[in-house]
VOGU-3710 file (C-alpha; in Angstrom, 3 decimals, decimal comma):
1> menksksspe> -108,933/14,089/-52,239  -108,032/11,076/-50,165  -110,279/12,123/-47,273  -113,103/12,707/-49,609  -112,780/9,291/-51,145  -112,697/7,623/-47,700  -115,889/9,273/-46,399  -117,872/8,692/-49,499  -118,734/5,009/-48,847  -119,849/5,825/-45,263
11> nlesssqskt> -122,155/8,518/-46,523  -123,555/6,158/-49,097  -124,149/3,491/-46,439  -125,887/5,897/-44,033  -128,049/7,276/-46,798  -129,056/3,767/-47,876  -129,966/2,904/-44,249  -132,099/6,012/-43,932  -133,868/5,164/-47,164  -134,512/1,634/-45,884
21> eiiknsklet> -135,971/2,998/-42,646  -138,182/5,400/-44,568  -139,472/2,555/-46,733  -140,150/0,393/-43,640  -141,987/3,204/-41,895  -144,068/3,909/-44,970  -144,949/0,215/-45,245  -145,960/0,101/-41,562  -148,127/3,178/-41,994  -149,766/1,620/-45,049
31> lfeevsldeq> -150,324/-1,627/-43,108  -151,959/0,185/-40,168  -154,197/2,080/-42,547  -155,303/-1,138/-44,248  -156,012/-3,011/-41,009  -159,715/-2,785/-39,890  -160,826/-3,371/-36,291  -164,326/-4,472/-37,347  -163,204/-8,066/-37,728  -161,566/-7,957/-34,311
41> vsggakfawe> -164,755/-6,563/-32,732  -166,902/-9,233/-34,371  -164,389/-11,826/-33,293  -164,628/-10,556/-29,717  -168,417/-10,823/-29,789  -168,110/-14,348/-31,151  -165,664/-15,200/-28,378  -168,064/-13,811/-25,758  -170,901/-15,932/-27,207  -168,704/-19,034/-27,203
51> ktkyglskfn> -167,708/-18,314/-23,631  -171,358/-17,944/-22,645  -172,262/-21,238/-24,322  -169,384/-22,927/-22,548  -170,537/-21,556/-19,206  -174,098/-22,775/-19,859  -172,883/-26,219/-20,844  -170,756/-26,421/-17,681  -173,737/-25,392/-15,571  -175,941/-27,991/-17,250
61> qsrieflnrt> -173,293/-30,652/-16,728  -172,988/-29,725/-13,047  -176,770/-29,834/-12,727  -176,939/-33,325/-14,250  -174,153/-34,561/-11,956  -175,987/-33,135/-8,934  -179,232/-34,840/-10,005  -177,408/-38,140/-10,390  -175,761/-37,818/-6,963  -178,963/-36,836/-5,140
71> pllsysvkri> -181,864/-38,608/-6,879  -184,446/-38,422/-4,070  -183,525/-34,903/-3,004  -183,583/-33,729/-6,612  -186,930/-35,410/-7,192  -188,407/-33,789/-4,083  -187,098/-30,334/-4,987  -188,312/-30,691/-8,573  -191,752/-31,809/-7,394  -191,981/-28,884/-4,964
81> lyaivtlyla> -190,958/-26,397/-7,664  -193,603/-27,775/-10,014  -196,158/-27,589/-7,208  -195,271/-23,963/-6,485  -195,596/-23,013/-10,152  -198,946/-24,814/-10,331  -200,088/-23,069/-7,163  -199,296/-19,617/-8,545  -201,034/-20,406/-11,817  -204,070/-21,576/-9,854
91> mivmyvllri> -203,989/-18,371/-7,808  -204,021/-16,304/-11,004  -206,992/-18,246/-12,396  -208,908/-18,037/-9,109  -208,221/-14,319/-8,801  -209,612/-13,685/-12,283  -212,687/-15,851/-11,664  -213,435/-14,229/-8,309  -213,109/-10,757/-9,760  -215,505/-11,727/-12,565
101> vtpdsvyiad> -218,222/-13,191/-10,315  -217,966/-10,545/-7,571  -220,505/-7,748/-8,066  -219,570/-4,193/-7,143  -222,227/-4,120/-4,431  -220,141/-6,555/-2,357  -217,550/-3,855/-1,671  -220,088/-1,527/-0,039  -222,301/-4,161/1,608  -221,585/-2,678/5,044
111> inldkmgvsa> -222,788/0,800/4,030  -226,422/1,736/4,660  -227,284/3,429/1,361  -230,863/4,281/2,441  -229,547/6,177/5,419  -227,255/8,151/3,137  -230,046/8,752/0,632  -228,074/7,033/-2,126  -229,574/4,614/-4,633  -227,909/2,279/-7,110
121> gdpiyyqlie> -226,970/4,060/-10,293  -226,320/7,452/-8,738  -222,911/9,037/-9,404  -222,121/8,970/-5,691  -222,943/5,232/-5,664  -220,213/4,500/-8,179  -217,880/6,868/-6,364  -218,402/4,914/-3,132  -217,579/1,675/-4,921  -214,465/3,133/-6,503
131> nrkrllgvdg> -213,226/4,527/-3,179  -213,793/1,203/-1,410  -211,904/-0,646/-4,143  -208,997/1,743/-3,702  -208,966/1,079/0,041  -209,040/-2,700/-0,499  -206,416/-2,625/-3,232  -208,598/-4,074/-6,014  -208,709/-1,014/-8,265  -206,989/-0,466/-11,581
141> plisqifkyl> -206,357/-2,874/-14,472  -206,827/-6,565/-13,695  -203,311/-7,526/-14,735  -201,766/-5,009/-12,337  -204,007/-6,313/-9,534  -202,785/-9,854/-10,185  -199,098/-8,915/-10,102  -199,639/-6,845/-6,992  -201,336/-9,731/-5,195  -198,687/-12,262/-6,254
151> nnitplwrkt> -196,016/-9,893/-4,983  -197,818/-9,558/-1,648  -198,169/-13,313/-1,059  -194,595/-14,229/-2,038  -192,591/-14,470/1,222  -189,154/-13,963/-0,352  -188,757/-10,238/0,185  -190,185/-7,616/2,481  -192,808/-5,306/1,065  -194,363/-2,113/2,368
161> illdpsfevv> -198,043/-2,553/3,277  -200,454/0,243/4,170  -202,523/-0,857/7,166  -205,727/0,811/8,409  -206,078/2,869/5,215  -208,374/5,868/5,091  -209,000/8,859/2,844  -207,607/12,285/3,572  -207,639/15,474/1,525  -204,052/16,385/0,624
171> ngnleivgre> -203,483/19,512/-1,489  -207,045/19,377/-2,692  -206,829/15,702/-3,702  -208,361/12,675/-1,991  -205,386/10,534/-0,984  -205,139/7,226/0,871  -203,182/7,443/4,107  -202,425/4,826/6,730  -199,778/3,067/8,746  -196,887/1,722/6,664
181> vkmwmylgvi> -195,568/-1,650/7,816  -192,851/-3,898/6,408  -194,130/-7,454/5,961  -192,904/-10,666/4,373  -196,362/-11,832/3,326  -199,691/-10,053/3,036  -202,916/-11,934/2,203  -205,209/-8,922/2,082  -208,088/-7,944/4,353  -211,551/-9,304/5,080
191> fgrstgiplg> -214,423/-7,318/3,594  -217,226/-9,899/3,980  -219,647/-9,948/6,891  -220,500/-13,617/7,515  -217,236/-14,506/9,244  -218,163/-12,365/12,259  -214,769/-10,661/12,091  -214,550/-6,865/11,777  -214,122/-5,546/8,249  -210,572/-4,551/7,387
201> tmvqtsfaes> -208,987/-7,253/9,574  -205,944/-8,834/7,953  -206,598/-12,318/6,604  -203,428/-13,810/8,070  -204,294/-12,408/11,498  -207,671/-14,164/11,457  -206,111/-17,358/10,132  -203,519/-17,308/12,913  -206,286/-17,241/15,525  -208,322/-20,076/13,975
211> mpvsfkvgal> -205,633/-22,457/12,741  -204,615/-23,708/16,233  -208,189/-24,884/16,844  -208,327/-26,780/13,546  -204,827/-28,089/14,228  -205,891/-29,465/17,593  -208,964/-31,245/16,221  -207,150/-32,536/13,139  -204,059/-33,766/15,005  -206,056/-35,718/17,586
221> avllsyalgm> -208,279/-37,221/14,911  -205,336/-38,305/12,742  -203,403/-39,823/15,650  -206,429/-41,780/16,900  -207,290/-42,849/13,352  -203,832/-44,322/12,887  -203,877/-45,868/16,356  -207,103/-47,730/15,518  -206,892/-48,013/11,743  -203,446/-49,604/11,488
231> plgilaakyk> -204,238/-52,569/13,809  -207,513/-53,160/11,974  -205,724/-53,079/8,614  -203,043/-55,468/9,866  -205,700/-57,811/11,245  -207,533/-57,786/7,908  -204,293/-58,510/6,038  -203,202/-61,367/8,325  -206,599/-63,040/7,978  -207,083/-62,261/4,325
241> ekwqdtsing> -210,356/-63,549/2,847  -211,473/-64,879/6,258  -214,348/-63,637/8,397  -212,147/-61,049/10,154  -211,142/-59,538/6,826  -214,691/-59,689/5,488  -216,144/-57,974/8,568  -213,611/-55,130/8,569  -213,981/-54,534/4,831  -217,765/-54,625/5,127
251> vnliilaips> -217,834/-51,913/7,800  -215,395/-49,818/5,769  -217,551/-50,090/2,666  -220,668/-49,046/4,594  -218,932/-45,965/6,016  -217,479/-45,023/2,615  -220,847/-45,508/0,899  -222,701/-43,117/3,230  -222,252/-39,416/2,327  -220,036/-37,540/4,761
261> lviikilyel> -222,758/-35,002/5,510  -225,159/-37,778/6,548  -222,547/-39,401/8,816  -221,771/-36,158/10,635  -225,460/-35,215/10,909  -226,366/-38,595/12,441  -223,447/-38,428/14,884  -224,317/-34,855/15,835  -227,977/-35,576/16,621  -227,123/-38,879/18,302
271> siyylgagar> -224,661/-37,160/20,646  -227,132/-34,420/21,580  -230,497/-36,185/21,842  -229,436/-39,629/23,073  -226,038/-39,264/24,750  -226,503/-35,892/26,453  -223,576/-34,075/24,844  -223,512/-30,325/24,239  -224,169/-28,685/20,890  -221,294/-26,183/20,857
281> wedadlftkm> -217,542/-26,552/21,081  -216,906/-23,408/23,092  -217,195/-23,855/26,859  -218,008/-27,544/26,331  -216,756/-30,390/28,495  -214,426/-33,155/27,369  -217,346/-35,489/26,648  -218,833/-33,043/24,160  -215,493/-32,339/22,473  -214,962/-36,050/21,973
291> fpiigvmlli> -217,723/-36,356/19,341  -216,288/-33,902/16,781  -213,028/-35,828/16,910  -214,935/-39,091/16,419  -216,687/-37,494/13,454  -213,384/-36,643/11,780  -212,101/-40,143/12,527  -215,102/-41,696/10,769  -214,237/-39,706/7,657  -210,538/-40,567/7,424
301> mpsivvntrr> -210,048/-43,900/9,234  -211,561/-46,165/6,501  -208,887/-45,057/4,016  -206,148/-45,752/6,588  -207,513/-49,257/7,174  -207,647/-49,950/3,432  -204,123/-48,620/2,797  -202,668/-50,546/5,748  -204,248/-53,773/4,523  -202,973/-53,214/0,983
311> yvidemtady> -199,425/-52,327/2,041  -199,163/-55,303/4,400  -200,455/-57,730/1,770  -197,950/-56,330/-0,761  -195,085/-56,958/1,655  -196,385/-60,407/2,645  -196,314/-61,528/-0,992  -192,882/-60,027/-1,723  -189,934/-62,268/-2,645  -187,889/-61,369/0,434
321> tkfamskgls> -190,757/-62,539/2,670  -190,929/-65,904/0,913  -187,146/-66,222/1,208  -187,264/-65,462/4,957  -189,999/-68,042/5,457  -188,008/-70,645/3,522  -185,079/-70,138/5,913  -187,268/-71,386/8,750  -187,881/-68,045/10,494  -191,021/-67,840/12,571
331> nsyvfyvhvf> -194,142/-66,173/11,209  -194,132/-63,575/13,998  -190,495/-62,630/13,383  -190,971/-62,300/9,641  -194,147/-60,281/10,067  -193,040/-57,775/12,699  -189,363/-57,429/11,710  -189,784/-57,352/7,938  -193,383/-57,075/6,748  -194,820/-54,631/9,277
341> rnaslrlvkn> -191,721/-52,433/9,354  -191,618/-51,988/5,584  -195,385/-51,451/5,333  -195,386/-48,891/8,157  -192,777/-46,795/6,332  -195,212/-46,222/3,476  -197,921/-45,308/5,990  -195,693/-42,857/7,871  -194,890/-41,072/4,616  -198,592/-40,280/4,139
351> ipeifiltmf> -199,210/-38,908/7,649  -198,362/-35,221/6,886  -200,492/-35,248/3,747  -203,474/-36,857/5,493  -203,182/-34,376/8,344  -203,317/-31,389/5,983  -206,280/-32,857/4,100  -208,015/-33,380/7,426  -207,253/-29,915/8,745  -208,435/-28,064/5,628
361> gssilveqhw> -210,935/-30,547/4,211  -212,547/-33,297/6,256  -212,984/-31,162/9,369  -215,139/-28,551/7,581  -218,420/-30,418/8,154  -217,514/-31,214/11,755  -216,553/-27,634/12,597  -219,792/-26,320/11,127  -222,031/-28,659/13,109  -220,333/-28,133/16,466
371> nipgmskfil> -219,618/-24,430/15,903  -215,880/-24,967/16,212  -214,062/-21,644/15,597  -211,624/-23,173/13,123  -210,684/-22,600/9,512  -213,901/-23,917/7,973  -215,826/-20,700/8,594  -213,477/-18,780/6,321  -213,872/-20,901/3,211  -217,645/-21,262/3,585
381> agvrdrdtfv> -218,306/-17,625/4,445  -215,732/-16,432/1,938  -217,375/-18,282/-0,943  -220,831/-17,149/0,180  -219,798/-13,496/0,487  -217,416/-13,684/-2,490  -214,718/-12,360/-0,243  -211,805/-12,494/-2,671  -208,902/-12,321/-0,246  -210,392/-14,836/2,212
391> vlgyiyvsag> -210,937/-17,474/-0,482  -207,549/-16,886/-2,100  -205,819/-16,839/1,278  -207,437/-20,135/2,282  -206,333/-21,790/-0,968  -202,821/-20,370/-0,731  -202,270/-21,360/2,916  -203,727/-24,868/2,567  -201,825/-25,591/-0,648  -198,602/-24,081/0,703
401> igifanllgd> -198,765/-26,185/3,870  -199,597/-29,199/1,702  -196,401/-28,694/-0,325  -194,410/-28,488/2,907  -196,160/-31,637/4,177  -195,126/-33,565/1,062  -191,523/-32,521/1,670  -191,769/-33,740/5,270  -193,125/-37,062/4,034  -190,173/-37,540/1,669
411> lalaildprv> -187,699/-36,611/4,399  -189,380/-38,978/6,861  -189,114/-41,807/4,338  -185,418/-41,071/3,763  -184,711/-40,985/7,509  -186,682/-44,083/8,519  -186,020/-46,332/5,519  -182,336/-47,361/5,259  -182,937/-48,391/1,643  -183,796/-44,828/0,655
421> kltsk> -181,166/-42,092/0,686  -181,268/-38,438/-0,290  -177,978/-39,018/-2,120  -176,644/-41,926/-4,169  -173,713/-42,492/-1,783
//
């Protein structure tokens, strides 16, 4: 009986512990059953969104700090990005307009329909047009054509281009076959006839052959225009409102008032009939090649004279110039060390832009009169023939080089002018 009474409390204690554990386990099971993971999932999604917002805010803050540290560089990059976006929008608009105004007969202008016994309106006539469009890559919906062309002209990735395309019957179907080439940029092919270049020639290949000629004429004209225009502008500024200034401004106004076509026509006939120069650029002597360059100079030099005069006068009336003069410095020292140096920086910045405008704009009339095999023939013949890829390629190349020229101008200003820095430090 004694042993029984001793073990009884232990048994009671162990049984009470087991009951407690059972109650705890049952409570835990009930708690797990009541807990829902939906709130945790939604909380995780909310955390991911907050994390994303934080990352975006950090990126925006870093961007603002970078813009504040590099004001000129940021401005130049921003301006170039805006220019590129504008260029691509312009390319889209021009593509749509050219496709609207280009009749279907343009695509088969090189085919003698009479010889084939085909007349307009026949089923085979429309089949010829459709096949030629497929070869040129202008078939299908307009929106797909636009995206395809923008992809081809964007030099950020290599794309597969089918060169020398032709039709071949494959498994009973008419398929386009050709030579596949990887290229960074593809401007299409020429399908007009007025350029004198074989049909199917790549636009960039033709441009590469003609651009050096336009570059040579434009570069010489710009350099000589600055070499003569800057001294004349400085002379007009130094003798402001005197007879020297009046004479230079008068000649400038006369040249600017006469239409460019009339100026080039007079110079062309004067050089041939009275000075004995040749009429063509090819195989011409140095004397003959001098007149086209003079013609381009007459078109661009008046603006250089006017800008030089304006910039020099602005610097001559600046406060720092008056302060330097009040210190007793000589007029020559103040002019050449301070005034001319600061004015020339603004002129140097414009050189790349003026050169591009000359190469793709002012030289068109000159190249046409002297038969210079430059870039002008493409834009004139392309518009006349409604050659879509030639016109679009000319716009894209000229505008693209113009954007690059603006960047060079900003960099030149930052390098030459100690007051201007790409960064704030």
